Structures are given as C-alpha cells and as structure tokens.
C-alpha angles and dihedrals in degrees: 000000000000124000093243096051122084117210112242092230090056090054090050089052093050092045091053091046092051090046093050092050089049092052091048092051090048093048090047095052093044090053091053093054099038114102110255121230117263117265139158108321093359113092123204108253090219092056117094093217116067093218135022115276089247089070094055126093103188141013126196125198115190109196117183091337096312116120116221111184126191120190138175119246125224089279094050097256119139123239136174106252103179118185124308132189124227092271092063100036094108093053115127121260120211132152122238104227097229092046091044091054091049092052092043089054093050095046092046089053091048088048090061092054109131128204107250100186138003112226094177142224100278098071130098107262093212088068092066098040092257099120087082103013116212092218133018121198124196125186124199137197113235114290092002126140093194121066120246089215142359130209129192110202117211139176128328109265122247089261084067092221099073133067127212113238129184113213094213116228092000124118090234093070120178116013137160126242130178108290093222087069090067093040090057094052092050090047087053090055090049091054100045106032094051096232130076115263113235120242 
C-alpha cells in the first residue's frame, strides 16, 4: 500500500465515526430543548395549574359575583368555607368526610387540566368573553393571603368542547382547556353550596 493511497475500509470507519458523532450531537441538542417531565418543584408546562393540587391550601371560584371558597382543614381534608363576616370569623372548620372526598376528587380532576391551545397575549380579550369573565378561579398555597395563580374563564370555544381561559399575569395569556373541567367545578359548587351556581 502506497503512502498516498487510503484504504477503502479506513474511509468507511471514518465515515461511520463521523456519522455517530453527528447522531450524538443531534440527540444531545434535542434532549436540551425537549420539555422535561414534571417533578417536585418543576411544573409541567402543559398543565394549567402551576403546582399539584396537593400543594394548595385553598381554591376560590367566583361565579357571577358569588364567592365560593374551599379550604383544607388541619388534617388536609377539603371543606366548603363560603364567606363569613367578622362576627363568625372564629367558627370551627372541619371537613365532612363524604364532602371532603367529593371536593378532593373534583380538584384532582381540575389539577389534571391541560392546556389544549395557546391563543396568546396580543388578542382582544372581549373576543373570548374575557372582558367580563363568567368565572374567576384563584388558587392559594397553604396559609397564604395572595393567590399563587388566577384564571379568568371566558366563552366556550367554536369547537363547543373547550373554554377560553386567561392565565392572569402569566406570559402564556389566553389558552383553551377542556370545557368539562369548568363544568365539573360549577357542579361541585351546586352540590356543596346548596344552590345552583349561575352560568
């Protein structure tokens, strides 16, 4: 074999080696930009709620101006709090086991709500029924006065199965979620507050 001639097998080995390096680089870059699964302290960007329901201490649903507040008791059970004036501020709070389980199931389902479509922040909120939202939802960490997140719920989308939601103050802006998620929250209010919630 002369010094100036390269053996064909050596060329094949080098080509395979370069190809392998290229695949490794592509896989490495893809892994960097791929969304990582949710874990403790790292919410899934496709989820509506920023944290799991288990990390929440209270949820408020304002429907047509009526405030419906749900809280956890000292044992972690959910109960319907409603609204109390100063004269009843010291009343005891305890969760009825059956009601607490119903509330827990409804909130766990809501906690699984996923963003279907991102409409964006640059759109006119009136076009989605968000200038005067029908429902407002606020979620709170335990023992907090300020909400962790706020959601204004607007109209049913043209597909008739989704609802427009504005994630207030977040960069995501207006999104759609499955409409049944809101329907279930309003049904929960119907069942625990004693009077049908307005739509």
